[in-house]
C-alpha positions in Angstrom: 13.7 83.5 -37.4 11.0 80.5 -37.8 9.1 81.6 -34.7 7.2 85.0 -34.4 7.2 87.2 -31.1 3.9 86.2 -30.5 4.3 82.6 -30.7 7.2 82.9 -28.1 5.3 84.7 -25.9 2.4 82.4 -25.7 5.0 79.3 -25.6 6.9 80.9 -22.6 4.1 82.6 -21.0 0.2 80.9 -22.0 -2.6 82.2 -21.0 -5.7 80.0 -19.5 -3.4 77.1 -18.5 -5.0 74.4 -16.3 -8.5 72.6 -15.7 -11.8 73.6 -15.0 -13.3 71.6 -12.4 -17.2 70.7 -13.2 -16.6 72.0 -16.7 -19.6 72.6 -18.7 -17.9 70.8 -21.7 -14.1 69.3 -22.2 -13.1 68.5 -25.6 -9.5 66.4 -26.6 -8.1 65.9 -29.8 -4.5 64.4 -31.2 -3.0 61.4 -30.3 0.2 60.2 -28.5 1.5 59.1 -32.1 2.1 62.2 -33.7 3.0 63.6 -30.0 0.4 66.5 -29.5 -2.8 66.2 -27.6 -4.9 69.0 -26.5 -7.3 69.0 -24.1 -9.5 72.0 -23.5 -12.4 73.2 -21.1 -15.4 75.5 -21.2 -17.4 77.1 -18.5 -20.5 78.6 -20.5 -23.4 80.6 -19.0 -26.8 82.1 -21.2 -24.7 80.3 -24.4 -21.8 82.7 -23.8 -18.1 81.3 -23.2 -17.0 82.7 -19.3 -14.3 80.6 -18.9 -11.8 78.7 -20.8 -8.5 76.5 -19.8 -6.5 74.2 -21.4 -3.7 71.2 -21.2 -1.6 70.5 -23.9 1.1 67.4 -24.1 3.3 68.9 -27.1 5.4 71.0 -28.9 5.7 74.8 -28.8 3.7 75.8 -31.2 0.9 73.1 -30.0 1.1 75.0 -26.6 1.5 78.8 -28.6 -2.1 77.6 -30.6 -3.9 76.4 -27.7 -3.5 79.5 -25.9 -4.1 81.5 -28.6 -6.8 79.6 -29.2 -8.5 79.9 -25.5 -8.0 83.7 -26.0 -10.1 84.2 -28.8 -12.9 82.4 -27.9 -13.0 83.7 -24.2 -16.4 85.8 -23.7 -17.5 85.0 -27.1 -21.1 83.3 -28.0 -21.0 79.6 -29.0 -22.0 80.4 -32.2 -19.1 83.0 -33.0 -16.2 80.5 -31.1 -17.4 78.1 -33.5 -16.7 80.3 -36.5 -12.7 80.4 -34.8 -10.5 78.5 -37.9 -6.8 77.4 -37.8 -6.1 80.5 -40.1 -7.4 83.0 -37.8 -5.3 81.5 -34.9 -2.6 81.5 -37.1 -2.9 85.2 -38.0 -3.4 85.9 -34.3 0.3 84.9 -33.9 1.5 86.3 -36.9 2.4 83.0 -38.8 3.6 79.7 -38.1 5.9 77.6 -40.2 4.4 75.2 -42.7 5.3 72.4 -41.1 3.9 73.6 -37.7 -0.1 74.7 -39.2 -1.5 71.2 -37.9 -0.9 72.5 -34.4 -3.3 75.4 -35.4 -5.7 72.6 -36.9 -5.6 71.1 -33.7 -6.6 73.9 -31.9 -9.6 74.9 -34.1 -10.9 71.4 -33.6 -10.3 71.3 -29.8 -12.7 74.3 -29.5 -15.3 72.2 -31.5 -15.0 69.6 -29.3 -15.6 70.9 -26.5 -18.7 73.0 -27.4 -19.7 69.6 -29.2 -19.5 68.3 -25.9 -21.1 70.6 -23.9 -24.3 70.4 -26.5 -24.0 66.6 -25.8 -24.1 66.9 -22.3 -27.1 69.4 -22.2 -29.2 67.0 -25.0 -28.8 70.0 -27.6 -28.9 69.4 -31.1 -25.9 69.7 -33.3 -25.2 68.6 -36.9 -22.7 65.8 -36.1 -20.4 66.5 -39.5 -19.2 69.8 -38.4 -17.4 68.3 -35.3 -14.0 66.8 -35.2 -13.9 63.2 -34.3 -11.0 64.0 -31.8 -8.1 61.9 -34.3 -6.0 64.6 -35.8 -4.6 61.5 -38.4 -6.8 63.0 -41.1 -5.3 66.3 -40.3 -1.8 65.2 -40.8 -2.7 63.4 -44.3 -4.3 66.7 -45.5 -1.1 68.6 -44.2 1.1 66.2 -45.8 -0.5 66.3 -49.2 -0.1 70.1 -49.1 3.2 70.3 -48.4 3.9 67.8 -51.3 1.5 70.0 -53.1 3.6 72.6 -52.4 6.8 70.9 -53.0 5.9 69.9 -56.3 5.1 73.8 -57.1 8.3 75.3 -55.7 10.5 72.6 -57.8 8.2 73.4 -60.7 8.7 77.2 -60.1 12.5 76.4 -59.7 13.0 74.5 -62.6 11.7 77.1 -64.8 13.5 79.7 -63.4 16.7 77.6 -63.6 15.0 77.2 -67.7 14.6 80.5 -67.8 18.3 81.5 -66.8 19.6 78.9 -69.0 17.8 80.5 -72.0 19.0 84.2 -71.2 22.6 82.8 -70.6 22.4 81.4 -74.1 21.0 84.2 -75.3 23.6 86.6 -73.6 26.3 84.8 -75.1 25.0 84.3 -78.1 24.8 88.1 -77.9 28.5 88.5 -77.1 29.6 86.4 -79.7 27.6 88.4 -82.5 28.9 91.6 -81.2 32.5 90.3 -81.0 32.2 89.4 -84.3 30.9 92.6 -85.4 34.0 94.1 -83.7 36.0 91.5 -85.2 34.9 92.1 -88.6 34.7 95.7 -88.0 38.2 95.9 -86.8 39.4 94.0 -89.8 37.5 96.1 -92.1 39.5 98.8 -90.6 42.8 97.2 -90.6 42.1 96.6 -94.4 40.8 100.1 -95.3 44.3 101.3 -93.5 46.3 98.6 -95.5 44.6 99.9 -98.8 45.1 103.4 -97.8 48.9 103.1 -96.9 49.3 101.2 -99.7 47.8 103.6 -102.0 49.6 106.4 -99.6 53.0 104.8 -100.4 52.0 104.6 -104.4 51.7 107.9 -104.4 54.6 108.6 -102.2 57.0 106.5 -104.7 55.2 108.3 -108.0 55.7 112.3 -105.8 59.5 110.8 -105.9 59.7 109.8 -109.0 58.1 112.9 -110.8 60.5 114.8 -108.7 63.6 112.9 -109.6 62.1 113.2 -113.3 62.1 117.0 -113.0 65.3 117.4 -111.3 66.9 115.3 -114.0 65.0 117.4 -116.8 66.3 120.4 -115.5 70.1 119.2 -114.7 70.1 117.8 -118.9 68.6 121.7 -119.4 70.8 123.1 -117.4 73.7 121.5 -118.5 72.6 122.2 -122.2 72.6 125.9 -121.6 75.5 125.9 -120.2 77.6 123.6 -123.3 75.6 126.3 -125.4 77.2 129.3 -123.1 80.4 127.8 -123.5 80.1 127.2 -127.5 79.1 130.7 -127.7 81.6 132.1 -125.5 84.4 130.2 -127.7 82.8 131.3 -130.7 83.3 135.2 -129.3 86.9 134.4 -128.3 87.7 132.9 -131.8 86.2 136.3 -133.7 88.0 138.2 -131.7 91.4 136.4 -132.3 90.4 136.8 -135.8 89.8 140.4 -136.0 93.1 141.0 -133.8 95.1 139.0 -136.4 93.4 141.1 -139.6 94.8 144.4 -137.7 97.8 143.0 -137.3 98.3 142.3 -141.1 97.1 145.7 -141.8 99.9 147.0 -140.4 
């Protein structure tokens, strides 16, 4: 929301609107070129502003700031009223958009212009330098300069933010890339290690199988040799038995 509730309230229900007949001081600031004209009327008694009214031609912010300004100075001594600044008006309204701040400056200058008029009418000495000339063109120039300065500051801030973001993204990419490389290297090492282990395991299996086969072969050979020896021994025994039987037969 651009405007606060107080701004909207003073715009829709402005206080102290109108003119004061036989006013002790009348101040008018602004010009038709910028579209904002403020006229403020004050009634003064014993150096106190006893009554104040305004007539404003302009936008909602101009009306709201004029209304608030009259509320701030009503019942105050002239010297205290002169201390009211545009910032005090803005704060009393709970803020204004940056491009409407010149309205608060006009409200401040309208107060000063009315008091200046009172001093002139009553031939009271005052410092001319402290009062507005009545034309707000210079105020707009100051506002534009301030706005330009703010825009440059915002652009610089935005550019710095984008640069920081790019650097952060680059660092993130590099970090991610490095992590990916590390993971890839780790996986490669693990794969190589697993392959080496598998090869070693296979070689061990082959060796074990070869040893098993060799052992089985040797055992088979031993068994065969033993069987041959047993057979020979049996054959020899049979042969001896035959010889013995033949000898016995011959003796008979």
